N, C-alpha and C positions, 0 to 999 in steps of 0.2 A: 272864293273858293271854300265850300263847307269843308272845317278840321278831318272829317273822317275822309270825303274825297280823299284830299292831301297825301291823309297818312296811306290807304289803300294804293294810291299810285306810286310812293316812295317805297311800299314793302317792296312792290315787284321789282322797281328800278334797282331797290339794293340786292335782290336775288342777281342780276345779269351781272354785279362785283362779284358776289361769291359762286359766280360760275369759274370766275378765271383762276380762284384758287385749288380748284384739285386737278386733277392727272388726268382721269378719264372724264367726257361730255357727263355733265350733272346739271340740274336744273332746279333751282332755289326759289323757294316763295317767305319771301319775311312778311310778317304781318304784325304793327304796333300793337300793344296790348293797352286796353284801357283801364282806369282805377276803375270803373262800376260795371258788373255784369247782374242780370238777374233773369230769371227763367222766362219773361216777358222777351227779351233777346230772340230766343228760340221760336215764338210764334209767326205763323207764316207760312208761305210758301219757299221752297228751295230744289234747287237742281244742284244734281255730283256729279264730276267728271272725274275717274281716277283713270291713272297709266302704271301699271305693273313691270318691273323689269327683273330677271331672272328665269328659274326653269317654267315661270307660266307664260313667257311671252312669246306670242306677241300679244297682249290682252289688255283692255280696257274698259270701264263699265260707267254707265250713264245712269242717273236715275231725276225722275221727280217726285216730291213725295210735301205733303202738308200735315205742318206741327200745329197742336193746339194749345191751349194756355195750362195743359194738365203735364205737358210731356210727350204724350203718347204721337206717333206720326205715322201716316201709311200713305203709301205712294205706289211704284213699278219702278221697278228698274232692269236693264237690260246689260247684258254682257259681250263682248264682240262674238261675232256668229252664232248666240242665241239668241231665242224668243225671248220676248217680256214675262218679267214674273212678276207678284205681288212683293211689297214690301212693305213690313211693319215693324216698331220697336218703338224704344222711349228714351228720351235721352235728357241732360240736364247738364248745366255749365256752373261752374262753380266761380269762387268770387273773383281766380285770377285769369278765368277767360279759359280754361280747358275744359274740351266737353267730355261725358262720358254717355258713350253710345251702348244699348243692351244686347246689340249682336254682333260687338266689336269683337277683339280677343285682346288678350292681356297686352299683345304687343302695341296695341293702335294708341296714338297719342294725336289729340286733336285739340285747335284754339280757337278761340272766335277772334278777330280783328279786331279794333278799335273803332271801326264805320260800322260796325254790326250786320255788315253784308257781305262777310266772307269767312269761313271757316279752311282749316287746311288741315290734313293728318298726315301720318304717313305711320305703316304698320307692314308686318312679315308674314307671308303665308306660311301654311305649314309645310310646304313644298321649299322653304325658302325663299321662295322671290319677296322681293320690296315691293311696296305700292306706295303712290302719291296719291290724294284725296282732295281735289278742293271746290268746296260748298258753297255757292252763290245763290243768295235770297234773289227772290224773283221780287219786281217793284209797279207799282199798281198799271201802268202801262206805258208803250213804248211808242217811238214813231220815229222816221228817217233821222230827225232833227238833232236825234241822241249820238248818228254817229258821223257827225264832221268833226275833225279836229285832227292832230294827230297823236299814233299811236305806236310804243312801244311793244317791241316784237321777240319773243323767246319763245321757240320750242322744242322738245326735245323730242327721240323716236327710242322704241324699243323693239328687239327681233331683229331681221337679215339684215335690215338697212342701218344699225347700229354697229358702231358709235354715230352718232351723228347729232348734231343742232343748228338753230339757225338763232339770229339776235340782231336787229337793225328797228327801222321803225319808217312808216308808211303812214301818208297823207289822205285824210278820208274828206272828200267833200260831199257839198249839200246833196250832191242826187247819189250818193255812196259809192263814186267811185274813189280808188284808190290806186298809188301808186306810191315806189320808196325801194332804196336799196337793203338787201338784207344780204347778213355774213356768214357763212358758214363753218364748221371744223375744220373742215381742210386747208381752211385760207381763201376759199373763194369767196365770190360776190355775187350779187345777180340784183336787177332790178325787176322788182315784181309788179302788176298792175292786173285790175280788176275790178268787179263790181260786186258790194253788199248790199244786204237788204233784210230789213229788219219786220218782225209780227211784234204786235199788238202785245204778246205775253214775253219780248226779250228776245226769241230766238231768230237768231243770225243765219242767214244761206250766202252763202260765197258762188258767185257766178262760176258755170262751169263744172263743181265738185258737187255730188251726189253722197260723198259717204261722210264729208266734214258734218259735226254735229257743235254749234256753238251757243253760244249762253252768255247774254250781259245780267250784271248783277243791278241791286237796286238803285246804287247809288251811281248807276250809268259812267263807269269809270273802270271796271273790270270785266275783260271780255275770257274767257273760258271755252276752248275746242278740242275734243278728241276727233281722232282721223284713222283709217286702216289705208294705206299706199295699194297703188296698184299697180299695172304694170310690170315693171322691172322687180319691184319688190314688195308682193303683195303679202309677205308675210311680216311688215312692219307696222307699229302702231306708234301713231303720232299725239302727244299733246301741246297746246301750242295757248300762250297767253296773253292777253294783248293789254297795254297798259295804256289810257288817255292821260298824255301829260301835259302839265298845268305850269307851265316858269314864270317867273324865275324862281330858283329853289335857293335854298341859306343853309349853312350849315346847320342852325338850330332847330330844323325842322325834323333833323332825322335823330334831335335829340329825346331818349325815352330808353323806355324797354320791349323790347320786339321778340317774336316769336318765329324760329326759321325752321323751314323742313323742307329737303333738297333728296332729290333720287337720284342714281347716278346709271347707265346704262351705257354695253358696251365694253369693250377694251379688254383686257385680261383678268381683270377682277372681279370680272362681273358684273351684276347689277348690287346695289346695297342703298342706304338711303344715311342724311344726316339731319339731325335734329337738335334744336337746344334753343339756349337765351341768351339772347345780345344784350347788351346794354349801352350807350351810344351817349360819350359826353357831349356837352354842348359847346362847352369853349373848347374842345381838341377836335383836331383833324380826322381822328378815327374812332377807333370800335374801343372802347375799355375792357375791362376785363371781363367775360362771360363763360359761358360751359358751350362745348358741344356734345352732341353725343355721336356715335357710331355705332353699327350692327351689321355685319358682311353677311354671318347666319346666323340660325336660330339656336346654336348653342355657344356662340360667344357672346360673352357678359359686354354691355354696353360700356364705352369709359367715356370719361369726361376731361375736360383740360382746357386752356385757357386760351382765348384769342388776342392778339395783343393789338396796338393802332398802328393796325398797314392796309387797312383796306380802301378807306378812305384818302390817302395822301395823294 
């Protein structure tokens, strides 16, 4: 398996562990950091999926844009319950993988993963809402052959249906049929089954769902979905990430520098984000010294502190 594919998978598998360390439902995405980045890593077509919690919820945003060699990008963007609109900006990537986007606010921080097919951001809106953004690079072509395997599932919702999360795994066969067991924040679990289809551009359709928008990255190990619930909780937005599994894994696979971004939703504290840098020791069972940043409101400064060896025990 390619190193970048493994790192993408491990990044979101680690997010499931981070999910267990907070009091209210939170969704964490960790991406391994590479030692080399350049402007060429941003060139291509990208899809963006975002979910916000706080005063703006339920809110999601999707976009597709193409970036050239000079850093200029253009495409279209669509927010929940709004028509699509033109999108244009410039962006750059630093040596440490941090991405700067011209249309983002001062609160926005984005990092490109080691596989260079996924970037993740967190930011704060003017009304205090917190937003998690996941960008996935579009591959040359896709087919049903890219779907089979076992996929880890992590989902979170914002809006009237929150607090809510689900986690588990599903197995997908060669025809796109899937089944698996998912667990929920209220302690229950259920067996889920259905059918997936994928077009040549990597857009995935879930049979029976007219609202879910799902996209596969160029590494073909990550699927990101946004959705609006119907029926009992129509004012609920959801983000779902599926990561393709490729066991066996060993401790050294997670060694190195990781950047994580987390979104919390629901509960008495409302929505907020966590973000920071983790360094994982190859010789030990857990996480070494790292920093975590947290902002609940725009007028509260970021704080940082150490995370010690306890997540992977």
